[in-house]
N, C-alpha and C positions, 0 to 999 in steps of 0.2 A: 504493502500500500505507501503510496507516496499523496504529498501534500499541493496540492500548485496550489495560486493566489493572483487573478486576476484583479484588477480594477476595482472591482463592486464587491466579488464573494470572496472565498475560502471553497476548495471544491478538493475532492481525496482521491482521487480514483484507482480504483482498484480493475484488474481486468478488462481495461479499455473504457470504463462506464464513470462514470462522476453520482456523485452526492453532494448536492449541493448545502451552505450554510453561509448565510452570510456574514460580512467581516469588514472590517476600514483595512485592513492590512494591504499592503503592495504584493505586488508578483514580485520582484528581488526578495524581499523578504524569505522567502523559500523556499530559494533560486536552488539547482543542486550544488552551483558551484558553492557558497554560503553553506551552505549544510555538510561541506566536506573542510571547514576552516579558512573557505574562500582561494583554496586549487583546485581545482576539476579535479574528478575522478580519473582514473590509471585509464588512459587509453584511449580519452572520447572526445567529444569535439567542446568542454568547455559548459556545456549543457547537460549531460548527465547521458549520453548514447556514444556508442563506439563509433568513428568516424565511416566504416566501412559501411553498419548498418547505412546512412546517410547516402554513402554514395551507391548502394546494389538496393535499397527497398525506396528510393522517394527518385518522381520522377519531377523534378519543380513544372514543370511545362501540362502534365497530363492536367485536360479541363476536368470536371465533374461531368458527372456521366446527366446531371439533373437536377431541383433543387428538392428532390427527398425521396426514402428511399426506394431504390427501386422492385423491386418484390414484392413491397409494402404493397404501392398503387399498381402494379399489375391484377396482384392476387385484393384488391382493393385492401386492401389491412392499413393498422395505425400504426405509428411510431412517436416515443418517447423523448428522443436527443437520437441526433443525424451522425453518424461518421462518415468520412473521405478515405478512399484507398490512395497512401501514399505513391504509389508505383501509379492508378492505370485511374486514376481520379472519381474509381465507383462510389455510388450512396450508398450505404447501406445505413440500417436500425444499431443501436447502441447495448447491452449485453443490458439492460435494464425492460429496452422493449420487450416483447411477447414473444416475439422473431427472432431477436442478435441474428440478422441479416447481416452486417459487417463484420460478425465474428466468422460465418458461414463462409466470406467469399473471402476470408484469411484461407482457410481450412480446407479449402475450390481450388484457391491458383497460388495458393503457395507466396504473395503478396502479403510481406510483414509487419508494414505499419501505416497507420490509421490516424486522422489527423481530428480532431475534433471540428465539426459542419456547426455549430451553434456561435454567434453572434460572439464576438466577444472573445473567443476562449480560443488559445493555439497551441496549447499541449499534441504532444507526437504520443505511439505507445507504439511499441515494441512486444507483436504476438512471440518473435523469436524468442526473446532473452527477459519477458515479464517485465520491462523498467520501462519509463516515461519519462520526457528528452523533450526539450523546444529547439524544434526543426528549422529547416529555410519556410521563405515566403513562398506556398505555390500558385499555382494562374489561379485568374477570378476566375468564379466569387469563392472565396474564400468562408461561406455561412450561406445557410437556409437563408432566404429572403427574412426581410425583418418582420412583413406585415404577415409572416405564416408561422402558425401558432404554433407550442409546441407541449404538448404530444399536439399532433394535424396528422396528415392534412387536415381542416379544417372540414366536416360534416363527418368522420369517421370514426369519432373517437369516444368510442360508447362513455356512457354518462357517469360511468363506475368505474375509469379505467386504470384508477390505481389499486386496486383490486386484479388487475392483468399484470402490473409488474412482478419483472424477474428481481430478488434482492441481488 
């Protein structure tokens, strides 16, 4: 488990999905570098990931496959949060979502790095190492549209959606 801090929220990352808690802390307060006494972990890019992971698992030019989970949209289903494959741009739903399509995409393709596709979040997750890191800027757009709700998509989320989430 790892704690990320964005401008407005502290988030606990576990297996590529986040649980949010409000916090006034700033991202640099809990960065991988500051957690290691101001030094980057051995063999890392200064952001908590091995340099080879970045070169092998990320294509910064890959365009997102859409604005929502590809499989959920095709099947008339819904998601909690969205994840973007850093290699090919596939958009899938997080592990807290009922269908966990982002992890399924990793298992089917071997594309082992995802990033959040939620507004204001810029963390990456390496399925191979089970570790989070901050990575490079990817091709636009970097998140779902601001007018698209989470959970989403609008009109498909059941009234009791919280009862359907995975822990």
